[in-house]
Backbone as a printed PyTorch tensor [residue, N CA C, xyz], in Angstrom:
tensor([[[ -6.9780,  45.8190,  52.0020],
         [ -7.7750,  44.9340,  52.8190],
         [ -8.6380,  44.0680,  51.9020]],

        [[ -8.7300,  42.8290,  52.1880],
         [ -9.5340,  41.9200,  51.3720],
         [-10.9950,  42.0120,  51.7590]],

        [[-11.8510,  41.5360,  50.8800],
         [-13.2720,  41.5110,  51.2090],
         [-13.8430,  40.1610,  50.8360]],

        [[-14.9400,  39.8370,  51.4960],
         [-15.5720,  38.5440,  51.2490],
         [-16.9980,  38.5830,  51.7340]],

        [[-17.7580,  37.6110,  51.3410],
         [-19.1030,  37.4190,  51.8820],
         [-19.0980,  36.0550,  52.5440]],

        [[-19.5760,  36.0220,  53.7820],
         [-19.6530,  34.7560,  54.4950],
         [-21.1020,  34.3220,  54.5570]],

        [[-21.3720,  33.0820,  54.1610],
         [-22.7390,  32.5780,  54.2790],
         [-22.9780,  32.1670,  55.7200]],

        [[-24.1450,  32.5260,  56.2400],
         [-24.5150,  32.2160,  57.6120],
         [-25.0790,  30.8000,  57.6740]],

        [[-25.0540,  30.2420,  58.8630],
         [-25.6030,  28.9110,  59.0700],
         [-27.1200,  28.9360,  58.9930]],

        [[-27.7100,  27.7940,  58.7840],
         [-29.1570,  27.6080,  58.7750],
         [-29.8650,  28.5170,  57.7800]],

        [[-29.2760,  28.7030,  56.6010],
         [-29.8780,  29.4560,  55.4960],
         [-30.2690,  30.8910,  55.8510]],

        [[-29.5540,  31.5200,  56.7920],
         [-29.8130,  32.9210,  57.0820],
         [-29.2910,  33.7600,  55.9220]],

        [[-29.5860,  35.0510,  55.9430],
         [-29.1370,  35.9490,  54.8880],
         [-27.6180,  35.9650,  54.7840]],

        [[-27.1300,  36.3960,  53.6140],
         [-25.6950,  36.5620,  53.4430],
         [-25.2010,  37.6570,  54.3650]],

        [[-23.9620,  37.5600,  54.7470],
         [-23.3670,  38.5320,  55.6610],
         [-22.2090,  39.2230,  54.9540]],

        [[-22.2070,  40.5480,  54.9780],
         [-21.1360,  41.3190,  54.3580],
         [-20.0370,  41.5620,  55.3800]],

        [[-18.8270,  41.1380,  55.0600],
         [-17.6800,  41.3970,  55.9300],
         [-16.4940,  41.7930,  55.0700]],

        [[-15.5480,  42.4700,  55.6890],
         [-14.3530,  42.9170,  54.9970],
         [-14.5490,  44.3020,  54.4110]],

        [[-13.6050,  44.7290,  53.6230],
         [-13.6910,  46.0540,  53.0300],
         [-12.6450,  46.2430,  51.9460]],

        [[-12.7720,  47.3270,  51.2190],
         [-11.8080,  47.6210,  50.1670],
         [-11.8050,  49.1200,  49.8630]],

        [[-10.7080,  49.5880,  49.3180],
         [-10.6120,  50.9650,  48.8290],
         [-11.2100,  50.9980,  47.4330]],

        [[-11.7880,  52.1410,  47.0830],
         [-12.4240,  52.2570,  45.7780],
         [-12.2500,  53.6820,  45.2650]],

        [[-12.2430,  53.8200,  43.9560],
         [-12.0710,  55.1200,  43.3010],
         [-13.2120,  55.3250,  42.3030]],

        [[-13.9400,  56.4420,  42.4410],
         [-14.9580,  56.7770,  41.4430],
         [-14.2760,  57.1420,  40.1360]],

        [[-14.9210,  56.8700,  38.9990],
         [-14.3430,  57.2830,  37.7230],
         [-14.6750,  58.7540,  37.4660]],

        [[-14.2750,  59.2740,  36.2990],
         [-14.4570,  60.6940,  35.9810],
         [-15.9250,  61.1180,  35.9030]],

        [[-16.8220,  60.1620,  35.6980],
         [-18.2550,  60.4750,  35.6190],
         [-18.9590,  60.1380,  36.9360]],

        [[-18.1800,  59.9490,  38.0020],
         [-18.6800,  59.6210,  39.3410],
         [-19.4260,  58.2910,  39.3730]],

        [[-18.9950,  57.3760,  38.4940],
         [-19.5950,  56.0470,  38.4790],
         [-18.7940,  55.1240,  39.3770]],

        [[-19.4920,  54.1460,  39.8880],
         [-18.8420,  53.1120,  40.6810],
         [-19.5080,  51.7810,  40.4020]],

        [[-18.9090,  50.7650,  40.9340],
         [-19.4170,  49.4130,  40.7930],
         [-19.2700,  48.7580,  42.1590]],

        [[-20.3160,  48.1090,  42.6250],
         [-20.1970,  47.3620,  43.8810],
         [-19.2490,  46.1960,  43.6060]],

        [[-18.1970,  46.0210,  44.4190],
         [-17.2710,  44.9040,  44.1900],
         [-18.0210,  43.5670,  44.0960]],

        [[-17.5530,  42.7100,  43.2220],
         [-18.2360,  41.4460,  42.9200],
         [-18.5670,  40.6290,  44.1660]],

        [[-17.6460,  40.5780,  45.1190],
         [-17.8800,  39.7770,  46.3200],
         [-19.0490,  40.3160,  47.1410]],

        [[-19.3180,  41.6050,  47.0250],
         [-20.4510,  42.1970,  47.7450],
         [-21.7240,  42.1700,  46.9110]],

        [[-21.6010,  42.3050,  45.6010],
         [-22.7990,  42.4250,  44.7570],
         [-23.6630,  41.1680,  44.8090]],

        [[-23.0580,  40.0120,  45.0160],
         [-23.8280,  38.7750,  45.1220],
         [-24.8470,  38.8710,  46.2580]],

        [[-24.4370,  39.4200,  47.3800],
         [-25.3150,  39.5380,  48.5380],
         [-26.4120,  40.5720,  48.3750]],

        [[-26.2280,  41.5050,  47.4280],
         [-27.2410,  42.5340,  47.2100],
         [-28.3690,  42.0350,  46.3120]],

        [[-28.1590,  40.9160,  45.6690],
         [-29.2170,  40.3220,  44.8540],
         [-29.5870,  41.1650,  43.6550]],

        [[-30.8960,  41.3320,  43.4390],
         [-31.3810,  41.9770,  42.2160],
         [-31.5860,  43.4810,  42.3450]],

        [[-31.0490,  44.0910,  43.3450],
         [-31.1580,  45.5360,  43.4690],
         [-30.7880,  46.0000,  44.8590]],

        [[-30.6130,  47.3070,  44.9940],
         [-30.2130,  47.8650,  46.2790],
         [-30.5980,  49.3340,  46.3380]],

        [[-30.5170,  49.8710,  47.5340],
         [-30.7350,  51.2990,  47.7520],
         [-29.5300,  51.8460,  48.5030]],

        [[-29.2580,  53.1220,  48.2890],
         [-28.2000,  53.8110,  49.0180],
         [-28.8750,  54.9410,  49.7820]],

        [[-28.6430,  54.9620,  51.0870],
         [-29.2450,  55.9860,  51.9360],
         [-28.1710,  56.6030,  52.8220]],

        [[-28.5280,  57.6870,  53.4840],
         [-27.6140,  58.3130,  54.4340],
         [-27.3900,  57.3330,  55.5750]],

        [[-26.1370,  57.1580,  55.9420],
         [-25.8020,  56.2610,  57.0370],
         [-25.4730,  57.0340,  58.3000]],

        [[-24.7840,  56.3800,  59.2020],
         [-24.3580,  56.9850,  60.4550],
         [-23.1530,  57.8850,  60.1920]],

        [[-23.1270,  59.0280,  60.8550],
         [-22.0170,  59.9540,  60.6590],
         [-21.9960,  60.4380,  59.2240]],

        [[-20.8330,  60.3950,  58.6190],
         [-20.6950,  60.8400,  57.2360],
         [-20.5590,  59.6460,  56.2950]],

        [[-21.2900,  58.5970,  56.5880],
         [-21.2330,  57.4100,  55.7300],
         [-22.5160,  57.2870,  54.9210]],

        [[-22.4390,  56.4580,  53.8980],
         [-23.6130,  56.0620,  53.1300],
         [-23.8690,  54.5940,  53.4500]],

        [[-25.1220,  54.2160,  53.4580],
         [-25.5070,  52.8480,  53.7870],
         [-26.1180,  52.2150,  52.5500]],

        [[-25.6120,  51.0510,  52.1600],
         [-26.1340,  50.3050,  51.0170],
         [-26.9060,  49.1180,  51.5740]],

        [[-28.1890,  49.0470,  51.2070],
         [-29.0520,  47.9830,  51.7110],
         [-29.6720,  47.2170,  50.5440]],

        [[-30.0670,  45.9940,  50.8150],
         [-30.6930,  45.1700,  49.7850],
         [-32.0660,  45.7390,  49.4170]],

        [[-32.5660,  45.3110,  48.2810],
         [-33.9000,  45.7230,  47.8400],
         [-34.9620,  45.2980,  48.8620]],

        [[-34.7970,  44.1080,  49.4220],
         [-35.7440,  43.6100,  50.4110],
         [-35.7170,  44.4630,  51.6740]],

        [[-34.5110,  44.8230,  52.1270],
         [-34.3870,  45.6630,  53.3210],
         [-34.9500,  47.0550,  53.0470]],

        [[-34.7400,  47.5670,  51.8310],
         [-35.2900,  48.8680,  51.4480],
         [-36.8200,  48.8460,  51.5160]],

        [[-37.4000,  47.7610,  51.0560],
         [-38.8660,  47.6270,  51.0870],
         [-39.3690,  47.6550,  52.5290]],

        [[-38.6890,  46.9310,  53.4280],
         [-39.0770,  46.9090,  54.8420],
         [-38.9390,  48.3000,  55.4710]],

        [[-37.8570,  48.9850,  55.1380],
         [-37.6130,  50.3090,  55.6950],
         [-38.6600,  51.3120,  55.2150]],

        [[-39.0290,  51.2310,  53.9400],
         [-40.0780,  52.1090,  53.4130],
         [-41.3940,  51.8770,  54.1610]],

        [[-41.7200,  50.6190,  54.4120],
         [-42.9510,  50.3080,  55.1420],
         [-42.8890,  50.8610,  56.5590]],

        [[-41.7420,  50.7310,  57.1910],
         [-41.5630,  51.2700,  58.5370],
         [-41.8060,  52.7830,  58.5470]],

        [[-41.2480,  53.4820,  57.5550],
         [-41.4270,  54.9300,  57.4760],
         [-42.8780,  55.3080,  57.1760]],

        [[-43.5660,  54.5050,  56.4060],
         [-44.9790,  54.7740,  56.1240],
         [-45.8270,  54.7320,  57.3970]],

        [[-45.3900,  53.9380,  58.3610],
         [-46.1580,  53.7480,  59.5890],
         [-45.7750,  54.6920,  60.7270]],

        [[-44.8830,  55.6410,  60.4630],
         [-44.4850,  56.5910,  61.5070],
         [-45.6540,  57.5150,  61.8300]],

        [[-45.8260,  57.7740,  63.1080],
         [-46.8750,  58.6700,  63.5890],
         [-46.7290,  60.0410,  62.9090]],

        [[-47.7520,  60.5010,  62.1980],
         [-47.6450,  61.7860,  61.4960],
         [-47.5200,  62.9760,  62.4410]],

        [[-47.7870,  62.7870,  63.7380],
         [-47.6860,  63.8770,  64.7070],
         [-46.3910,  63.8380,  65.5170]],

        [[-45.5150,  62.8590,  65.2050],
         [-44.2080,  62.7970,  65.8470],
         [-43.2480,  63.6180,  64.9810]],

        [[-43.0550,  64.8770,  65.3550],
         [-42.2980,  65.8110,  64.5250],
         [-40.8450,  65.3890,  64.3260]],

        [[-40.2350,  64.8360,  65.3570],
         [-38.8420,  64.3880,  65.2530],
         [-38.7210,  63.2200,  64.2640]],

        [[-39.6160,  62.2630,  64.3800],
         [-39.6060,  61.1110,  63.4720],
         [-39.9070,  61.5520,  62.0440]],

        [[-40.8330,  62.4950,  61.8840],
         [-41.1620,  62.9960,  60.5480],
         [-39.9690,  63.7190,  59.9160]],

        [[-39.2170,  64.4620,  60.7250],
         [-38.0240,  65.1590,  60.2140],
         [-36.9860,  64.1420,  59.7270]],

        [[-36.7890,  63.0920,  60.5060],
         [-35.8490,  62.0400,  60.1170],
         [-36.3270,  61.3490,  58.8340]],

        [[-37.6240,  61.0800,  58.7620],
         [-38.2290,  60.4490,  57.5860],
         [-37.9640,  61.2940,  56.3320]],

        [[-38.1760,  62.6060,  56.4460],
         [-37.9360,  63.5020,  55.2980],
         [-36.4750,  63.4880,  54.8660]],

        [[-35.5700,  63.5020,  55.8550],
         [-34.1420,  63.5030,  55.5360],
         [-33.7390,  62.2260,  54.8040]],

        [[-34.1840,  61.0900,  55.3060],
         [-33.8520,  59.8110,  54.6660],
         [-34.4640,  59.7420,  53.2640]],

        [[-35.7330,  60.1310,  53.1350],
         [-36.4110,  60.0630,  51.8360],
         [-35.7460,  60.9750,  50.8090]],

        [[-35.3220,  62.1590,  51.2240],
         [-34.7010,  63.1160,  50.2920],
         [-33.3650,  62.6110,  49.7710]],

        [[-32.7020,  61.7820,  50.5550],
         [-31.3810,  61.2860,  50.1540],
         [-31.4070,  59.8290,  49.6930]],

        [[-32.5710,  59.2620,  49.5310],
         [-32.7380,  57.8570,  49.1230],
         [-32.4270,  57.7220,  47.6450]],

        [[-31.6370,  56.7300,  47.2790],
         [-31.3540,  56.4850,  45.8650],
         [-31.3710,  54.9890,  45.5900]],

        [[-32.0730,  54.6260,  44.5360],
         [-32.0500,  53.2510,  44.0320],
         [-31.4760,  53.3510,  42.6200]],

        [[-30.1430,  53.3560,  42.5290],
         [-29.4950,  53.6710,  41.2540],
         [-29.7610,  52.6490,  40.1530]],

        [[-29.7620,  53.1470,  38.9380],
         [-29.8770,  52.2880,  37.7470],
         [-28.4750,  51.7920,  37.4090]],

        [[-28.3400,  50.4800,  37.3330],
         [-27.0490,  49.8560,  37.0550],
         [-26.9620,  49.5760,  35.5660]],

        [[-25.8330,  49.9700,  34.9480],
         [-25.6770,  49.7390,  33.5070],
         [-25.2370,  48.2990,  33.2190]],

        [[-25.0580,  47.9860,  31.9510],
         [-24.7210,  46.6100,  31.5430],
         [-23.3670,  46.1450,  32.0690]],

        [[-22.5210,  47.1060,  32.4880],
         [-21.2120,  46.7480,  33.0440],
         [-21.2210,  46.7450,  34.5680]],

        [[-22.4040,  46.8930,  35.1440],
         [-22.5240,  46.8650,  36.6000],
         [-22.2290,  48.1900,  37.2870]],

        [[-22.0990,  49.2630,  36.4990],
         [-21.7770,  50.5810,  37.0690],
         [-23.0360,  51.4120,  37.2850]],

        [[-22.9280,  52.3460,  38.2090],
         [-23.9940,  53.3210,  38.4400],
         [-23.3490,  54.6180,  38.9150]],

        [[-24.0830,  55.7010,  38.7640],
         [-23.5900,  57.0040,  39.2150],
         [-23.9310,  57.1590,  40.6870]],

        [[-22.9300,  57.4800,  41.4880],
         [-23.1630,  57.8190,  42.8830],
         [-23.6090,  59.2740,  42.8870]],

        [[-24.8860,  59.5010,  43.1970],
         [-25.4550,  60.8270,  42.9820],
         [-24.8030,  61.9200,  43.8230]],

        [[-24.9070,  63.1290,  43.3170],
         [-24.2060,  64.2800,  43.8840],
         [-24.5930,  64.5570,  45.3380]],

        [[-25.8780,  64.4850,  45.6510],
         [-26.3040,  64.7810,  47.0350],
         [-25.7020,  63.7830,  48.0190]],

        [[-25.6570,  62.5120,  47.6610],
         [-25.0520,  61.5170,  48.5430],
         [-23.5460,  61.7390,  48.6540]],

        [[-22.9100,  62.0710,  47.5400],
         [-21.4680,  62.3600,  47.5940],
         [-21.1920,  63.5380,  48.5230]],

        [[-22.0260,  64.5580,  48.4570],
         [-21.8360,  65.7330,  49.3130],
         [-22.0270,  65.3880,  50.7900]],

        [[-23.0630,  64.6430,  51.1080],
         [-23.3260,  64.2410,  52.4950],
         [-22.1290,  63.4980,  53.0800]],

        [[-21.5120,  62.6420,  52.2770],
         [-20.4050,  61.8030,  52.7480],
         [-19.0300,  62.4180,  52.4780]],

        [[-18.9820,  63.6210,  51.9080],
         [-17.7080,  64.2840,  51.5530],
         [-16.8560,  63.4400,  50.6070]],

        [[-17.4850,  62.7360,  49.6860],
         [-16.7520,  61.8850,  48.7540],
         [-16.3940,  62.6840,  47.5090]],

        [[-15.1010,  62.7470,  47.2060],
         [-14.6380,  63.3350,  45.9530],
         [-14.4190,  62.2090,  44.9420]],

        [[-13.4270,  61.4200,  45.1510],
         [-13.1610,  60.2580,  44.2910],
         [-12.8250,  59.0160,  45.1150]],

        [[-11.9140,  59.1720,  46.0950],
         [-11.4490,  58.0230,  46.8790],
         [-12.4060,  57.7020,  48.0020]],

        [[-12.7020,  56.4250,  48.1460],
         [-13.6050,  56.0040,  49.2040],
         [-13.2520,  54.6030,  49.6830]],

        [[-13.9090,  54.2120,  50.7470],
         [-13.7410,  52.8860,  51.3340],
         [-15.1280,  52.2540,  51.3920]],

        [[-15.2160,  50.9910,  50.9960],
         [-16.4660,  50.2340,  51.0800],
         [-16.2390,  49.1330,  52.1100]],

        [[-17.0680,  49.1400,  53.1590],
         [-16.9380,  48.1490,  54.2240],
         [-18.2090,  47.3340,  54.3560]],

        [[-18.0340,  46.0380,  54.5820],
         [-19.1570,  45.1940,  54.9390],
         [-19.4220,  45.3330,  56.4240]],

        [[-20.6930,  45.4830,  56.7980],
         [-21.0710,  45.6160,  58.2090],
         [-22.1710,  44.5840,  58.4930]],

        [[-21.8590,  43.3450,  58.1740],
         [-22.7280,  42.1890,  58.3620],
         [-24.0080,  42.2460,  57.5390]],

        [[-24.9610,  43.1370,  57.8570],
         [-26.2300,  43.1250,  57.1370],
         [-26.3490,  44.2290,  56.0960]],

        [[-25.3180,  45.0650,  55.9480],
         [-25.3290,  46.1380,  54.9540],
         [-23.8950,  46.5280,  54.6180]],

        [[-23.7560,  47.4070,  53.6550],
         [-22.4490,  47.9660,  53.3110],
         [-22.4120,  49.4180,  53.7350]],

        [[-21.2280,  49.9090,  54.0730],
         [-21.0330,  51.3320,  54.3240],
         [-20.0280,  51.8560,  53.3150]],

        [[-20.2970,  53.0670,  52.8300],
         [-19.3640,  53.7550,  51.9370],
         [-18.9140,  55.0140,  52.6570]],

        [[-17.6110,  55.1880,  52.7640],
         [-17.0180,  56.3460,  53.4310],
         [-16.0420,  57.0400,  52.4860]],

        [[-15.9530,  58.3640,  52.5680],
         [-14.8440,  59.0670,  51.9320],
         [-13.5840,  58.5240,  52.6040]],

        [[-12.5590,  58.2850,  51.8290],
         [-11.3350,  57.6970,  52.3850],
         [-10.7910,  58.5240,  53.5570]],

        [[-10.7900,  59.8410,  53.4000],
         [-10.2670,  60.7200,  54.4510],
         [-11.1100,  60.6170,  55.7300]],

        [[-12.4320,  60.5930,  55.5750],
         [-13.3300,  60.4740,  56.7300],
         [-13.1180,  59.1320,  57.4400]],

        [[-12.9470,  58.0950,  56.6570],
         [-12.7420,  56.7610,  57.2230],
         [-11.4460,  56.7200,  58.0220]],

        [[-10.3820,  57.3090,  57.4860],
         [ -9.1010,  57.3190,  58.1910],
         [ -9.1940,  58.1090,  59.4930]],

        [[ -9.8920,  59.2580,  59.4670],
         [-10.0800,  60.0430,  60.6960],
         [-10.8770,  59.2520,  61.7250]],

        [[-11.9150,  58.5780,  61.2640],
         [-12.7500,  57.7750,  62.1540],
         [-11.9400,  56.6470,  62.7770]],

        [[-11.0890,  56.0080,  61.9810],
         [-10.2690,  54.9220,  62.5060],
         [ -9.2950,  55.4390,  63.5490]],

        [[ -8.6870,  56.5980,  63.3040],
         [ -7.7450,  57.1890,  64.2470],
         [ -8.4640,  57.5080,  65.5540]],

        [[ -9.6360,  58.1100,  65.4650],
         [-10.4170,  58.4340,  66.6620],
         [-10.7900,  57.1600,  67.4120]],

        [[-11.2970,  56.1730,  66.6980],
         [-11.6900,  54.9150,  67.3380],
         [-10.5000,  54.2250,  67.9760]],

        [[ -9.3280,  54.3080,  67.3350],
         [ -8.1290,  53.6870,  67.8910],
         [ -7.7390,  54.3640,  69.2000]],

        [[ -7.7970,  55.6940,  69.2370],
         [ -7.4640,  56.4220,  70.4660],
         [ -8.4450,  56.0630,  71.5760]],

        [[ -9.7510,  56.0260,  71.2420],
         [-10.7680,  55.6670,  72.2260],
         [-10.5520,  54.2380,  72.7320]],

        [[-10.2560,  53.3240,  71.8220],
         [-10.0410,  51.9320,  72.1980],
         [ -8.8070,  51.8130,  73.0870]],

        [[ -7.7330,  52.5070,  72.7360],
         [ -6.5250,  52.4680,  73.5580],
         [ -6.7970,  53.0140,  74.9550]],

        [[ -7.5400,  54.1170,  75.0600],
         [ -7.8680,  54.6960,  76.3670],
         [ -8.6950,  53.7160,  77.1950]],

        [[ -9.6630,  53.0810,  76.5620],
         [-10.4990,  52.1130,  77.2790],
         [ -9.6700,  50.9240,  77.7460]],

        [[ -8.7990,  50.4110,  76.8880],
         [ -7.9660,  49.2640,  77.2580],
         [ -6.9960,  49.6320,  78.3780]],

        [[ -6.4370,  50.8430,  78.3360],
         [ -5.5390,  51.3140,  79.4020],
         [ -6.2950,  51.3850,  80.7260]],

        [[ -7.5100,  51.9210,  80.7120],
         [ -8.3150,  52.0270,  81.9380],
         [ -8.5980,  50.6420,  82.5160]],

        [[ -8.9200,  49.6900,  81.6660],
         [ -9.1700,  48.3190,  82.1260],
         [ -7.9050,  47.7310,  82.7340]],

        [[ -6.7790,  47.9210,  82.0400],
         [ -5.5040,  47.4000,  82.5260],
         [ -5.1480,  48.0290,  83.8740]],

        [[ -5.2540,  49.3730,  83.9660],
         [ -4.9260,  50.0670,  85.2140],
         [ -5.8100,  49.5840,  86.3550]],

        [[ -7.0820,  49.3520,  86.0920],
         [ -8.0140,  48.8560,  87.1070],
         [ -7.5820,  47.4750,  87.5890]],

        [[ -7.2120,  46.6200,  86.6650],
         [ -6.7920,  45.2670,  87.0250],
         [ -5.4870,  45.2900,  87.8170]],

        [[ -4.5490,  46.1410,  87.4130],
         [ -3.2710,  46.2570,  88.1380],
         [ -3.5240,  46.7450,  89.5610]],

        [[ -4.4090,  47.7390,  89.7090],
         [ -4.7410,  48.2510,  91.0350],
         [ -5.3940,  47.1820,  91.9180]],

        [[ -6.2250,  46.3280,  91.3190],
         [ -6.8410,  45.2390,  92.0680],
         [ -5.7840,  44.2980,  92.6160]],

        [[ -4.7890,  43.9790,  91.7800],
         [ -3.7240,  43.0690,  92.2020],
         [ -2.9080,  43.7230,  93.3240]],

        [[ -2.5450,  45.0060,  93.1420],
         [ -1.7640,  45.7290,  94.1460],
         [ -2.4950,  45.7970,  95.4980]],

        [[ -3.7980,  45.9570,  95.4290],
         [ -4.5820,  46.1020,  96.6540],
         [ -5.1200,  44.7730,  97.1760]],

        [[ -4.7390,  43.6860,  96.5390],
         [ -5.1360,  42.3560,  97.0040],
         [ -6.6300,  42.0720,  96.8220]],

        [[ -7.2230,  42.6850,  95.8380],
         [ -8.6570,  42.4780,  95.6010],
         [ -8.8610,  41.3470,  94.6180]]])
């Protein structure tokens, strides 16, 4: 699958779209693909994402998110638990002169990443998935989408049959 960055109209932020397969090296290093790294600017953070994914956000978005977490009600136990989980898994990796960084062990474990993974653009951020998890998710989503489309089709056919 190809990947690209599309510039938004009226000088809005860059938008990440597309995706690619990726392989960690023997030292668990990776490099954000060039087409995506431009949109990340001068730094990024990797945090726990939805499901078993990792979320890559810009330095600016990371700053906003940190401020949001600082303002969470200290007596909201559920919000505080979420805050602790995100903070414990937060990483702002050091990028070497070749653009590589180590994908840390705790994040790899959360996402079940061994070596093979998929990097997807999701408009305002990137998602990193273990290849196997991504394939399972796609299969599940495809089945759900097919069921929904069948239900819509059956409903429309019934409307025609019943003269509605």
